[in-house]
N, C-alpha and C positions, 0 to 999 in steps of 0.2 A: 507471417510477416513480422520481422523484428522491429524494434524501436529505431527510428532513424536518428536518434539523438541520445545523449547520455541521460539516464534516468536512475535516480537512487530511490529504491523502493524497499521499505521495511514493513513487514506484516507481523503484528503482535498477535499471537494465537494461543490456543490451548489444544491439546490432543483430541478432545471430544467435541469441538465446535464445528457444526456442519457449515456455518456461514464462512468460517475460516477456510474450509476446503473449497468452497465456491470462489472465494477471493484468490486463493492460490491457483486454482484451475484457470481463472480469468487471465491472470498474468502469464501463465504458461502458454495458453492459447495465443496470446499476443506476442509471444517470444521475448517477454520482458523478464529479466532476471530479478530476483528479490532476495532479501535476507529475511528468514523466518525466525522469530524469537518466541520461544515457548514460555509464556509468563506464568504458567502453572508450576514450572520447575525452577524459575529464576525470579525470586522476590525483588531483586534490585531492578531487573528489567520491568517488572510489574509496576513498581513505583515510578520509573521513568515514563512508562506508558500513561499512567494516571496524570502525571505532571504535564505531559504534552497534550492530552486529550480532555482531561477533566472527567474521564469516564473509567469505570472498572470493567465494562463489558468488552468482549472481543467479537470480531476482529477490530483492531485499530490499525489503519493503513496510513503510512506516511510516504508521500511521493514528493520528492524534492522540497521537503519542508512543509507541504500542505497535508493536513490531517483529515482523514475520512473515518468516521466512527460507524462501525457496523458494515453490513453488506449493502452497498449502494452502487450498483453497477452504473447507473446514469451519472453519478458524481465522479466515479472513477474515469469513465469515458470522457467526460468534460475536461478533466484535468489532463488526460493524455492528449486530447485534441488541442488544448491550449498550449501545451508544451511543443507539439508539432508545429503549430502556427508560429510560435516564438522562434523555433529553430529555422523555419523557412525564411522568416524576416531577417534573421541574423545572416543567413547565407546570401541573401539578395544584395 
């Protein structure tokens, strides 16, 4: 099932991070497209990630401006559900 509303998702990752893979698989299963940024090969992006999150660990996931640090499926699901509720209210 795809997202019923526009969602901008960015996942800051590294190639060897198992939790990054879990995060990417989570969004793929939900049918939500995302931008993946490899901070191991892009120091500018790594600095941007630290400025946004205050953390150097990955994954850092940004959903419509909300930051989730690490693999936290419950937090991600909450953000998705909040976004869905907002979209339903807007359509009503």
